[in-house]
DRENDO-1510 file (C-alpha; in Angstrom, 1 decimal, always signed):
<recs>
REC; n; res; u; v; w
REC; 1; MET; +42.4; +225.6; +108.2 .
REC; 2; ASN; +41.6; +226.3; +111.9 .
REC; 3; GLN; +39.8; +229.5; +111.2 .
REC; 4; HIS; +37.1; +227.5; +109.4 .
REC; 5; ILE; +36.4; +225.3; +112.4 .
REC; 6; PRO; +33.6; +226.7; +114.5 .
REC; 7; LEU; +34.6; +227.8; +118.0 .
REC; 8; LEU; +32.3; +225.3; +119.7 .
REC; 9; ALA; +33.7; +222.4; +117.7 .
REC; 10; ARG; +37.2; +223.4; +118.6 .
REC; 11; ARG; +36.3; +223.7; +122.2 .
REC; 12; LYS; +34.7; +220.2; +122.2 .
REC; 13; THR; +37.8; +218.8; +120.4 .
REC; 14; ALA; +40.0; +220.3; +123.1 .
REC; 15; GLU; +37.9; +219.0; +125.9 .
REC; 16; ALA; +37.6; +215.5; +124.4 .
REC; 17; PRO; +40.8; +213.9; +125.7 .
REC; 18; ALA; +39.9; +214.6; +129.3 .
REC; 19; ALA; +36.8; +212.6; +129.1 .
REC; 20; THR; +37.7; +210.0; +126.5 .
REC; 21; GLY; +39.4; +207.7; +129.0 .
REC; 22; ALA; +36.3; +207.6; +131.2 .
REC; 23; ARG; +34.0; +207.1; +128.2 .
REC; 24; LEU; +36.2; +204.3; +126.7 .
REC; 25; GLY; +36.8; +202.7; +130.1 .
REC; 26; TRP; +33.4; +201.1; +130.5 .
REC; 27; LEU; +33.3; +199.7; +127.0 .
REC; 28; ASP; +36.8; +198.3; +127.2 .
REC; 29; ALA; +36.0; +196.8; +130.6 .
REC; 30; LEU; +32.9; +195.0; +129.2 .
REC; 31; ARG; +34.8; +193.9; +126.1 .
REC; 32; GLY; +37.8; +192.6; +128.1 .
REC; 33; PHE; +35.6; +190.9; +130.7 .
REC; 34; ALA; +33.6; +189.2; +127.9 .
REC; 35; ALA; +36.7; +188.0; +126.2 .
REC; 36; LEU; +38.1; +186.5; +129.4 .
REC; 37; VAL; +34.7; +184.8; +130.1 .
REC; 38; VAL; +34.6; +183.1; +126.8 .
REC; 39; ALA; +38.2; +182.0; +127.1 .
REC; 40; LEU; +37.4; +180.4; +130.5 .
REC; 41; HIS; +34.2; +179.0; +129.0 .
REC; 42; HIS; +36.3; +177.1; +126.4 .
REC; 43; PHE; +38.8; +176.3; +129.1 .
REC; 44; ASP; +35.8; +174.6; +130.8 .
REC; 45; VAL; +36.4; +176.3; +134.0 .
REC; 46; LEU; +33.0; +175.2; +135.4 .
REC; 47; ARG; +34.4; +171.6; +135.6 .
REC; 48; MET; +36.8; +172.8; +138.1 .
REC; 49; LEU; +34.3; +174.5; +140.4 .
REC; 50; PRO; +32.0; +173.0; +143.0 .
REC; 51; PHE; +28.5; +172.6; +141.5 .
REC; 52; GLY; +29.8; +173.5; +138.1 .
REC; 53; GLY; +27.6; +171.0; +136.4 .
REC; 54; LEU; +24.5; +172.5; +138.1 .
REC; 55; VAL; +25.6; +176.0; +137.0 .
REC; 56; ARG; +26.0; +174.8; +133.4 .
REC; 57; GLN; +22.5; +173.5; +133.3 .
REC; 58; ASN; +21.1; +176.9; +134.2 .
REC; 59; PHE; +23.7; +179.4; +132.9 .
REC; 60; ASP; +25.9; +179.3; +129.8 .
REC; 61; LEU; +29.1; +181.3; +130.0 .
REC; 62; GLY; +29.4; +181.3; +126.2 .
REC; 63; VAL; +26.0; +182.7; +125.4 .
REC; 64; PHE; +26.5; +185.3; +128.2 .
REC; 65; GLY; +29.8; +186.4; +126.7 .
REC; 66; VAL; +28.7; +186.5; +123.1 .
REC; 67; MET; +25.5; +188.4; +123.8 .
REC; 68; LEU; +27.3; +190.9; +125.9 .
REC; 69; PHE; +29.7; +191.5; +123.1 .
REC; 70; PHE; +27.0; +191.7; +120.5 .
REC; 71; ILE; +25.4; +194.5; +122.6 .
REC; 72; VAL; +28.7; +196.3; +122.8 .
REC; 73; SER; +29.3; +195.9; +119.1 .
REC; 74; GLY; +25.9; +197.2; +118.3 .
REC; 75; TYR; +26.5; +200.2; +120.5 .
REC; 76; ILE; +29.8; +201.2; +119.0 .
REC; 77; ILE; +30.0; +200.2; +115.4 .
REC; 78; PRO; +27.4; +202.6; +114.0 .
REC; 79; ALA; +29.1; +205.3; +116.0 .
REC; 80; SER; +32.3; +204.4; +114.3 .
REC; 81; LEU; +30.7; +204.8; +110.8 .
REC; 82; GLU; +28.9; +208.1; +111.7 .
REC; 83; ARG; +32.1; +209.5; +113.3 .
REC; 84; ARG; +33.8; +209.1; +110.0 .
REC; 85; GLY; +30.8; +210.0; +107.9 .
REC; 86; ASP; +32.4; +208.1; +105.1 .
REC; 87; VAL; +31.5; +204.6; +104.1 .
REC; 88; ARG; +34.8; +203.9; +102.3 .
REC; 89; ALA; +36.8; +205.0; +105.2 .
REC; 90; PHE; +34.7; +202.9; +107.5 .
REC; 91; TRP; +35.2; +199.8; +105.4 .
REC; 92; ILE; +38.9; +200.3; +105.0 .
REC; 93; GLY; +39.2; +200.6; +108.7 .
REC; 94; ARG; +37.2; +197.4; +109.3 .
REC; 95; ILE; +39.4; +195.5; +106.8 .
REC; 96; PHE; +42.6; +196.5; +108.4 .
REC; 97; ARG; +41.2; +196.0; +111.9 .
REC; 98; ILE; +40.1; +192.4; +111.3 .
REC; 99; TYR; +41.9; +190.7; +108.5 .
REC; 100; PRO; +45.6; +191.0; +109.4 .
REC; 101; ALA; +45.1; +189.6; +112.9 .
REC; 102; LEU; +42.7; +187.0; +111.5 .
REC; 103; ILE; +45.2; +185.8; +108.9 .
REC; 104; VAL; +48.1; +185.7; +111.4 .
REC; 105; ALA; +45.9; +183.7; +113.9 .
REC; 106; LEU; +44.8; +181.3; +111.1 .
REC; 107; ALA; +48.4; +180.7; +110.0 .
REC; 108; ALA; +49.5; +180.2; +113.6 .
REC; 109; SER; +46.6; +177.8; +114.3 .
REC; 110; ILE; +47.4; +175.7; +111.2 .
REC; 111; VAL; +51.1; +175.5; +112.3 .
REC; 112; MET; +50.3; +174.7; +115.9 .
REC; 113; LEU; +47.5; +172.2; +115.6 .
REC; 114; PRO; +47.6; +168.8; +113.8 .
REC; 115; ALA; +45.4; +168.2; +110.7 .
REC; 116; GLY; +43.1; +166.0; +112.7 .
REC; 117; ASP; +42.1; +168.8; +115.1 .
REC; 118; GLY; +38.6; +169.9; +114.2 .
REC; 119; SER; +39.0; +173.4; +115.6 .
REC; 120; THR; +41.0; +174.6; +112.5 .
REC; 121; SER; +39.8; +173.5; +109.1 .
REC; 122; LEU; +41.2; +176.0; +106.6 .
REC; 123; LEU; +43.0; +174.1; +103.9 .
REC; 124; ARG; +41.9; +170.9; +105.6 .
REC; 125; THR; +38.4; +170.3; +104.2 .
REC; 126; GLY; +39.2; +168.6; +100.9 .
REC; 127; ASP; +37.8; +171.6; +99.0 .
REC; 128; ASN; +40.4; +174.2; +99.8 .
REC; 129; LEU; +39.2; +176.7; +97.1 .
REC; 130; THR; +35.7; +176.8; +98.5 .
REC; 131; SER; +37.1; +177.1; +102.0 .
REC; 132; LEU; +39.5; +179.9; +101.2 .
REC; 133; ILE; +36.8; +182.0; +99.3 .
REC; 134; ALA; +34.1; +181.5; +101.8 .
REC; 135; ASN; +36.3; +182.3; +104.8 .
REC; 136; GLY; +37.9; +185.2; +102.8 .
REC; 137; LEU; +34.4; +186.7; +102.4 .
REC; 138; MET; +33.9; +186.1; +106.1 .
REC; 139; LEU; +30.5; +184.6; +105.4 .
REC; 140; GLN; +31.4; +181.0; +105.7 .
REC; 141; ASP; +29.1; +180.2; +108.5 .
REC; 142; LEU; +26.2; +181.5; +106.4 .
REC; 143; LEU; +27.3; +179.6; +103.3 .
REC; 144; GLY; +27.4; +176.1; +104.7 .
REC; 145; VAL; +31.3; +176.1; +104.8 .
REC; 146; ARG; +33.3; +175.1; +107.8 .
REC; 147; ASN; +35.0; +177.9; +109.6 .
REC; 148; GLY; +38.7; +178.3; +109.1 .
REC; 149; MET; +38.9; +178.4; +112.9 .
REC; 150; ASN; +35.9; +177.3; +114.9 .
REC; 151; VAL; +35.8; +180.6; +116.7 .
REC; 152; THR; +35.4; +182.7; +113.6 .
REC; 153; TRP; +31.7; +182.0; +113.0 .
REC; 154; THR; +30.6; +185.0; +115.0 .
REC; 155; LEU; +32.6; +187.3; +112.7 .
REC; 156; CYS; +30.1; +186.3; +110.0 .
REC; 157; TYR; +27.3; +187.9; +112.0 .
REC; 158; GLU; +29.6; +190.9; +112.6 .
REC; 159; MET; +30.1; +191.2; +108.9 .
REC; 160; VAL; +26.3; +191.1; +108.2 .
REC; 161; PHE; +25.8; +193.8; +110.8 .
REC; 162; TYR; +28.3; +196.0; +108.9 .
REC; 163; PHE; +26.3; +195.4; +105.8 .
REC; 164; PHE; +23.1; +196.5; +107.5 .
REC; 165; VAL; +24.6; +199.5; +109.2 .
REC; 166; THR; +26.2; +200.7; +105.9 .
REC; 167; ALA; +23.0; +200.2; +103.9 .
REC; 168; LEU; +20.9; +202.1; +106.5 .
REC; 169; PHE; +23.5; +204.9; +106.7 .
REC; 170; THR; +23.6; +205.5; +103.0 .
REC; 171; ARG; +19.8; +205.6; +102.8 .
REC; 172; GLY; +19.4; +207.9; +105.7 .
REC; 173; LEU; +17.6; +205.3; +107.8 .
REC; 174; HIS; +20.2; +204.7; +110.4 .
REC; 175; ARG; +18.3; +206.5; +113.1 .
REC; 176; HIS; +15.6; +203.9; +113.2 .
REC; 177; SER; +17.6; +201.5; +115.3 .
REC; 178; GLY; +14.8; +200.9; +117.8 .
REC; 179; VAL; +12.3; +199.9; +115.2 .
REC; 180; ILE; +14.7; +197.6; +113.4 .
REC; 181; ALA; +15.6; +195.9; +116.7 .
REC; 182; VAL; +12.0; +195.3; +117.5 .
REC; 183; ALA; +11.3; +193.9; +114.0 .
REC; 184; PHE; +14.1; +191.4; +114.3 .
REC; 185; ALA; +13.1; +190.4; +117.9 .
REC; 186; GLY; +9.5; +190.1; +116.9 .
REC; 187; ALA; +10.5; +187.9; +113.9 .
REC; 188; ALA; +12.6; +185.7; +116.2 .
REC; 189; LEU; +9.7; +185.4; +118.7 .
REC; 190; THR; +7.1; +184.7; +116.0 .
REC; 191; ILE; +9.1; +182.3; +113.7 .
REC; 192; GLY; +10.9; +180.5; +116.5 .
REC; 193; THR; +12.0; +177.2; +114.9 .
REC; 194; ALA; +9.5; +177.2; +112.0 .
REC; 195; LEU; +12.2; +177.8; +109.3 .
REC; 196; ALA; +14.7; +175.0; +108.8 .
REC; 197; PRO; +18.4; +176.0; +108.9 .
REC; 198; GLN; +20.2; +176.4; +105.6 .
REC; 199; LEU; +17.2; +176.5; +103.3 .
REC; 200; LEU; +19.1; +178.0; +100.4 .
REC; 201; LEU; +21.8; +175.3; +100.6 .
REC; 202; THR; +19.1; +172.6; +100.7 .
REC; 203; GLU; +17.3; +174.0; +97.7 .
REC; 204; LEU; +20.5; +174.5; +95.6 .
REC; 205; GLY; +22.1; +171.3; +96.8 .
REC; 206; SER; +25.6; +172.6; +96.3 .
REC; 207; VAL; +27.9; +174.8; +98.4 .
REC; 208; ARG; +29.9; +175.7; +95.3 .
REC; 209; LEU; +26.8; +176.8; +93.4 .
REC; 210; LEU; +25.7; +179.0; +96.4 .
REC; 211; LEU; +29.2; +180.5; +96.5 .
REC; 212; LEU; +29.1; +181.1; +92.8 .
REC; 213; ILE; +26.0; +183.2; +93.3 .
REC; 214; VAL; +27.1; +185.0; +96.4 .
REC; 215; THR; +30.7; +185.9; +95.5 .
REC; 216; PRO; +29.9; +188.2; +92.5 .
REC; 217; VAL; +27.2; +190.0; +94.5 .
REC; 218; PHE; +29.6; +190.5; +97.4 .
REC; 219; LEU; +32.4; +191.8; +95.2 .
REC; 220; LEU; +30.1; +194.1; +93.3 .
REC; 221; GLY; +28.7; +195.5; +96.5 .
REC; 222; PHE; +32.2; +195.9; +97.9 .
REC; 223; TRP; +33.4; +197.7; +94.8 .
REC; 224; GLY; +30.6; +200.1; +95.2 .
REC; 225; VAL; +31.2; +200.9; +98.9 .
REC; 226; LEU; +34.9; +201.4; +98.3 .
REC; 227; SER; +34.4; +203.6; +95.2 .
REC; 228; GLY; +34.0; +206.9; +97.0 .
REC; 229; ASN; +31.2; +207.7; +94.5 .
REC; 230; ARG; +27.9; +208.7; +96.2 .
REC; 231; LYS; +25.6; +206.7; +93.9 .
REC; 232; LEU; +27.9; +203.7; +93.6 .
REC; 233; THR; +28.4; +203.7; +97.4 .
REC; 234; GLY; +24.6; +203.7; +98.0 .
REC; 235; ALA; +24.0; +200.9; +95.4 .
REC; 236; GLY; +26.8; +198.8; +96.7 .
REC; 237; ALA; +25.7; +199.2; +100.4 .
REC; 238; VAL; +22.1; +198.2; +99.5 .
REC; 239; LEU; +23.4; +195.2; +97.6 .
REC; 240; LEU; +25.4; +194.1; +100.5 .
REC; 241; GLY; +22.6; +194.7; +103.0 .
REC; 242; GLY; +20.2; +192.6; +100.8 .
REC; 243; LEU; +22.7; +189.8; +100.6 .
REC; 244; GLY; +23.2; +189.8; +104.3 .
REC; 245; LEU; +19.5; +189.7; +105.0 .
REC; 246; VAL; +18.9; +186.8; +102.6 .
REC; 247; LEU; +21.8; +184.7; +104.1 .
REC; 248; LEU; +20.9; +185.5; +107.6 .
REC; 249; THR; +17.2; +184.5; +107.3 .
REC; 250; LEU; +17.5; +181.7; +104.8 .
REC; 251; ASN; +20.8; +180.1; +105.3 .
REC; 252; SER; +22.0; +180.3; +108.9 .
REC; 253; ARG; +23.2; +177.2; +110.5 .
REC; 254; ALA; +21.6; +178.0; +113.8 .
REC; 255; VAL; +17.9; +177.8; +114.5 .
REC; 256; THR; +15.9; +180.8; +113.5 .
REC; 257; PHE; +15.2; +182.4; +116.9 .
REC; 258; GLU; +18.9; +182.4; +117.8 .
REC; 259; THR; +19.9; +183.8; +114.5 .
REC; 260; LEU; +17.4; +186.6; +114.4 .
REC; 261; LEU; +18.1; +187.6; +118.0 .
REC; 262; ILE; +21.7; +188.5; +117.1 .
REC; 263; PRO; +20.8; +191.5; +114.9 .
REC; 264; ALA; +18.0; +192.4; +117.3 .
REC; 265; THR; +20.5; +192.5; +120.1 .
REC; 266; MET; +23.0; +194.6; +118.1 .
REC; 267; PHE; +20.4; +197.1; +117.0 .
REC; 268; ALA; +19.1; +197.4; +120.5 .
REC; 269; GLY; +22.7; +198.3; +121.5 .
REC; 270; THR; +22.6; +201.0; +118.8 .
REC; 271; ALA; +19.3; +202.3; +120.2 .
REC; 272; VAL; +21.0; +202.8; +123.6 .
REC; 273; TYR; +23.8; +204.8; +121.9 .
REC; 274; ARG; +21.3; +206.9; +120.0 .
REC; 275; ALA; +19.2; +207.6; +123.1 .
REC; 276; GLN; +22.3; +208.5; +125.1 .
REC; 277; HIS; +23.4; +211.1; +122.5 .
REC; 278; GLY; +20.1; +212.6; +121.4 .
REC; 279; GLY; +19.5; +210.7; +118.2 .
REC; 280; LEU; +16.5; +208.9; +119.7 .
REC; 281; ARG; +14.0; +209.8; +122.4 .
REC; 282; ARG; +14.7; +207.8; +125.6 .
REC; 283; SER; +11.2; +206.4; +126.0 .
REC; 284; PRO; +11.0; +204.7; +122.6 .
REC; 285; ALA; +14.6; +203.4; +123.0 .
REC; 286; LEU; +13.8; +202.0; +126.5 .
REC; 287; LEU; +10.7; +200.3; +125.1 .
REC; 288; ALA; +12.6; +198.9; +122.2 .
REC; 289; CYS; +15.3; +197.5; +124.4 .
REC; 290; GLY; +12.8; +196.1; +126.8 .
REC; 291; PHE; +11.0; +194.3; +124.1 .
REC; 292; VAL; +14.2; +192.8; +122.7 .
REC; 293; VAL; +15.3; +191.6; +126.2 .
REC; 294; ALA; +11.8; +190.1; +126.8 .
REC; 295; ALA; +11.7; +188.5; +123.4 .
REC; 296; GLY; +15.1; +186.9; +124.0 .
REC; 297; VAL; +14.1; +185.5; +127.3 .
REC; 298; LEU; +10.7; +184.4; +126.1 .
REC; 299; ALA; +12.0; +182.8; +122.9 .
REC; 300; GLY; +14.4; +180.7; +124.9 .
REC; 301; TRP; +11.6; +179.5; +127.1 .
REC; 302; LEU; +9.2; +178.8; +124.2 .
REC; 303; TYR; +11.6; +177.1; +121.8 .
REC; 304; ASN; +14.8; +175.8; +123.5 .
REC; 305; ARG; +13.2; +172.6; +124.9 .
REC; 306; ASN; +11.6; +169.3; +123.8 .
REC; 307; GLY; +14.7; +168.2; +121.9 .
REC; 308; VAL; +15.4; +171.5; +120.1 .
REC; 309; GLN; +18.2; +172.2; +122.6 .
REC; 310; GLU; +20.2; +169.5; +120.9 .
REC; 311; HIS; +20.6; +171.8; +117.9 .
REC; 312; THR; +21.1; +175.1; +119.7 .
REC; 313; TRP; +23.9; +176.7; +121.7 .
REC; 314; THR; +22.8; +175.8; +125.2 .
REC; 315; SER; +21.6; +172.8; +127.2 .
REC; 316; GLY; +18.1; +174.1; +127.7 .
REC; 317; TRP; +15.9; +177.2; +127.9 .
REC; 318; LYS; +17.1; +178.2; +131.4 .
REC; 319; ALA; +20.7; +178.3; +130.2 .
REC; 320; PHE; +19.8; +180.4; +127.2 .
REC; 321; SER; +17.3; +182.8; +128.8 .
REC; 322; ILE; +19.2; +183.4; +132.0 .
REC; 323; SER; +22.4; +184.0; +130.2 .
REC; 324; TYR; +20.8; +186.4; +127.7 .
REC; 325; LEU; +19.2; +188.4; +130.5 .
REC; 326; ALA; +22.5; +188.5; +132.4 .
REC; 327; ALA; +24.3; +189.9; +129.5 .
REC; 328; TRP; +21.9; +192.8; +129.3 .
REC; 329; VAL; +22.1; +193.3; +133.1 .
REC; 330; LEU; +25.9; +193.6; +133.0 .
REC; 331; PHE; +25.8; +195.9; +130.0 .
REC; 332; GLY; +23.3; +198.1; +131.9 .
REC; 333; LEU; +25.5; +198.1; +134.9 .
REC; 334; GLY; +28.5; +199.2; +132.8 .
REC; 335; PHE; +26.4; +201.9; +131.2 .
REC; 336; LEU; +25.4; +203.3; +134.6 .
REC; 337; LEU; +29.1; +203.4; +135.6 .
REC; 338; ARG; +30.2; +204.8; +132.3 .
REC; 339; ASN; +31.6; +208.0; +133.7 .
REC; 340; ARG; +33.8; +206.1; +136.3 .
REC; 341; ARG; +37.4; +205.2; +135.9 .
REC; 342; PHE; +37.9; +201.5; +135.4 .
REC; 343; PRO; +41.0; +199.5; +136.5 .
REC; 344; LYS; +43.7; +199.5; +133.8 .
REC; 345; VAL; +43.8; +195.8; +133.7 .
REC; 346; LEU; +40.2; +195.7; +132.4 .
REC; 347; THR; +40.8; +198.4; +129.8 .
REC; 348; TRP; +44.0; +196.5; +128.7 .
REC; 349; LEU; +41.9; +193.3; +128.4 .
REC; 350; GLY; +39.5; +195.3; +126.2 .
REC; 351; ALA; +42.4; +196.4; +124.0 .
REC; 352; ILE; +43.8; +192.9; +123.4 .
REC; 353; SER; +40.4; +191.2; +123.3 .
REC; 354; PHE; +40.4; +190.4; +119.6 .
REC; 355; SER; +43.8; +188.8; +119.8 .
REC; 356; LEU; +42.7; +187.0; +122.9 .
REC; 357; TYR; +39.7; +185.7; +121.2 .
REC; 358; LEU; +41.5; +184.5; +118.1 .
REC; 359; LEU; +44.4; +182.8; +120.0 .
REC; 360; HIS; +42.7; +181.3; +123.1 .
REC; 361; PHE; +41.4; +178.1; +121.5 .
REC; 362; PRO; +44.5; +177.1; +119.5 .
REC; 363; LEU; +46.7; +177.9; +122.5 .
REC; 364; LEU; +44.4; +175.8; +124.7 .
REC; 365; ARG; +44.6; +172.9; +122.3 .
REC; 366; THR; +48.4; +173.2; +122.0 .
REC; 367; LEU; +49.2; +173.7; +125.7 .
REC; 368; GLY; +46.9; +170.9; +127.0 .
REC; 369; PRO; +48.7; +168.0; +125.3 .
REC; 370; LEU; +52.1; +169.4; +126.2 .
REC; 371; LEU; +51.2; +169.5; +129.8 .
REC; 372; GLY; +49.2; +166.3; +129.8 .
REC; 373; VAL; +45.8; +168.0; +130.1 .
REC; 374; PRO; +43.2; +166.6; +129.7 .
REC; 375; PRO; +42.5; +164.8; +131.8 .
REC; 376; MET; +41.6; +167.7; +134.0 .
REC; 377; PRO; +43.9; +167.9; +137.1 .
REC; 378; SER; +42.2; +166.2; +140.1 .
REC; 379; SER; +43.9; +168.2; +142.8 .
REC; 380; THR; +43.0; +171.8; +143.7 .
REC; 381; LEU; +46.6; +172.8; +143.3 .
REC; 382; GLY; +46.8; +171.2; +139.9 .
REC; 383; LYS; +43.7; +173.0; +138.7 .
REC; 384; PHE; +45.1; +176.4; +139.9 .
REC; 385; ALA; +48.4; +175.7; +138.2 .
REC; 386; TRP; +46.8; +174.6; +134.9 .
REC; 387; THR; +44.5; +177.7; +134.9 .
REC; 388; GLY; +47.4; +180.0; +135.7 .
REC; 389; ILE; +49.6; +178.6; +133.0 .
REC; 390; PHE; +46.9; +178.9; +130.4 .
REC; 391; LEU; +45.9; +182.4; +131.3 .
REC; 392; THR; +49.5; +183.6; +131.5 .
REC; 393; VAL; +50.5; +182.3; +128.1 .
REC; 394; LEU; +47.3; +183.5; +126.6 .
REC; 395; LEU; +47.5; +187.0; +127.9 .
REC; 396; ALA; +51.1; +187.3; +127.0 .
REC; 397; ALA; +50.6; +186.0; +123.4 .
REC; 398; SER; +47.6; +188.3; +123.0 .
REC; 399; HIS; +49.5; +191.3; +124.1 .
REC; 400; VAL; +52.3; +190.5; +121.7 .
REC; 401; MET; +49.9; +190.0; +118.8 .
REC; 402; TYR; +48.1; +193.2; +119.6 .
REC; 403; ARG; +51.3; +195.2; +119.6 .
REC; 404; LEU; +53.0; +193.6; +116.6 .
REC; 405; VAL; +50.0; +192.9; +114.4 .
REC; 406; GLU; +46.9; +194.8; +115.3 .
REC; 407; LEU; +48.4; +198.2; +116.0 .
REC; 408; PRO; +50.6; +198.3; +112.9 .
REC; 409; ALA; +47.7; +197.1; +110.7 .
REC; 410; GLN; +45.5; +199.9; +112.0 .
REC; 411; ARG; +48.2; +202.5; +111.3 .
REC; 412; LEU; +48.5; +201.0; +107.8 .
REC; 413; GLY; +44.8; +201.2; +107.4 .
REC; 414; ARG; +44.8; +204.9; +108.2 .
REC; 415; ARG; +47.5; +205.5; +105.6 .
REC; 416; VAL; +45.5; +203.6; +103.0 .
REC; 417; GLN; +42.4; +205.7; +103.9 .
REC; 418; ARG; +44.4; +208.9; +103.4 .
REC; 419; ALA; +45.9; +207.7; +100.1 .
REC; 420; ALA; +42.5; +206.7; +98.8 .
REC; 421; GLU; +41.1; +210.1; +99.6 .
REC; 422; ARG; +44.0; +211.8; +97.9 .
REC; 423; HIS; +43.7; +209.6; +94.8 .
REC; 424; ARG; +39.9; +209.8; +94.5 .
REC; 425; PRO; +38.2; +212.1; +97.0 .
REC; 426; SER; +34.9; +210.7; +98.2 .
REC; 427; THR; +31.8; +212.4; +96.8 .
REC; 428; GLN; +29.5; +210.5; +99.1 .
REC; 429; ALA; +26.8; +212.6; +100.7 .
REC; 430; VAL; +27.0; +212.3; +104.5 .
REC; 431; PRO; +23.6; +212.1; +106.3 .
REC; 432; ALA; +23.3; +214.3; +109.3 .
REC; 433; ALA; +24.5; +212.3; +112.3 .
REC; 434; PRO; +22.9; +212.7; +115.7 .
REC; 435; ALA; +24.6; +215.1; +118.1 .
REC; 436; THR; +27.1; +213.2; +120.2 .
REC; 437; THR; +29.8; +213.9; +122.7 .
REC; 438; ALA; +31.2; +210.3; +122.6 .
REC; 439; ALA; +32.4; +210.1; +119.0 .
REC; 440; PRO; +36.0; +209.5; +120.1 .
REC; 441; ALA; +34.8; +206.3; +121.8 .
REC; 442; ALA; +33.9; +204.9; +118.4 .
REC; 443; ALA; +37.6; +205.0; +117.3 .
REC; 444; ALA; +38.2; +202.1; +119.6 .
REC; 445; ALA; +35.6; +200.0; +117.9 .
REC; 446; GLY; +37.0; +196.6; +117.1 .
REC; 447; PRO; +35.6; +193.6; +115.3 .
REC; 448; ASP; +33.6; +193.5; +118.4 .
REC; 449; VAL; +31.8; +190.1; +118.1 .
REC; 450; ILE; +34.5; +187.9; +119.3 .
REC; 451; LEU; +33.0; +185.4; +121.6 .
REC; 452; VAL; +31.8; +182.0; +120.9 .
REC; 453; PRO; +29.2; +179.9; +122.7 .
REC; 454; ARG; +28.7; +176.3; +122.1 .
REC; 455; GLN; +27.3; +175.9; +118.6 .
REC; 456; PRO; +24.5; +173.7; +117.5 .
REC; 457; GLY; +25.0; +170.0; +118.1 .
REC; 458; GLY; +23.8; +169.3; +121.6 .
REC; 459; ALA; +24.7; +169.9; +125.2 .
REC; 460; GLY; +27.8; +168.8; +126.9 .
REC; 461; ARG; +29.9; +167.9; +123.8 .
REC; 462; GLY; +33.6; +168.5; +124.1 .
REC; 463; PRO; +35.6; +171.0; +122.1 .
REC; 464; ALA; +37.3; +168.3; +120.1 .
REC; 465; ALA; +34.1; +167.4; +118.3 .
REC; 466; VAL; +34.7; +167.6; +114.5 .
REC; 467; PRO; +31.7; +169.2; +112.7 .
REC; 468; ALA; +30.0; +167.6; +109.8 .
REC; 469; PRO; +30.4; +169.3; +106.4 .
REC; 470; GLY; +28.7; +172.6; +106.4 .
REC; 471; GLU; +28.9; +173.0; +110.2 .
REC; 472; ALA; +31.6; +174.6; +112.3 .
REC; 473; SER; +33.0; +172.8; +115.3 .
REC; 474; SER; +32.1; +174.7; +118.3 .
REC; 475; ALA; +34.1; +175.0; +121.2 .
REC; 476; ARG; +32.5; +173.7; +124.3 .
</recs>
């Protein structure tokens, strides 16, 4: 087989390991840092710090963390698909990357937390069939169904981004990331709060009816992308992309400017990747990213005030706009340092970040009552002790879950991919991908949106708040 591999390709393959660590380091560092930030956000670390209340009014750790991770996800997920060049392999990889850890975390959360705890609602809503189906599709937050775990709402946006990326790839439109990012950001800036949340659900009047419509479309689209057949893959991808666009624009629970800024941010991250690796000229990519950043900051200033902030993720426009800008600043700093070696502790945090995300809230809600917290310790020593116990248990549990659940599931996914290819070789035509020297970095792509800011419902509400039907409890 080796004689059929061009010499240049073999040389690049041989050289890749030497540079992979440095390339992956900055992404893992950002991912690990973001995961830790959101855990501390839900831990309410600002309450322990001097002037924490003042900081909270002007900076939101949750929005900062989630937007940072959306940028990272946007940067790396399309690279993962294009590295494989196979939609079926991409989706099998995503399924085994996300669902096993998610199922284990859900099961552990149900066991650990009492039925009255609003942060875990799977099998606790009174309509368990609807809950299971919607959460199984990973679209629950866009269907008006409470999240199985309050933290999993971001995975819905991750799923929709997969839909978009797959559809664009199969149509050969995946290189237009900058234009798409600008379009979503422009829509967020223009529409603002003009569209009411969950329009589809309001018109239909029934979550079950909406689910009855969405589920067959989802399954038909998934059958197409997993078929390995070129035409069926393309049709299935377009079907999923259309479904995602409809749900995102017409049935999101969040206000419109927040909702549309998510795909804008992710596609801007993709534009950075393309500009770096020659798939997009740098000037248009820079202009696109600049517009997205400006639109995010400006949208917060225009719309997140005069009572609207009671239904958004933050306490006001400053908290949203400054946090959004800060996420881009930190990503830019990481990008500039991308060829440096990062401390192993940060790359390790990046590796366990998904498990850390899934486990941090149920562990927090389990450990607190056991240790008599809340109320928050009043002494400095007590605060340090409580923080140290929480982080030690969280990091240890996350590492164990990463080793015992995530890694074996990923290995199983690769075996399933090979078996699928042997059983029915893919006939999908692969669009020419842009030249890249960082494709190995895509292999580390996780279900990268794993951070959760405070969800709609007003500033300063505690994490124990139980959401109304059709709304996920947040986690502030």
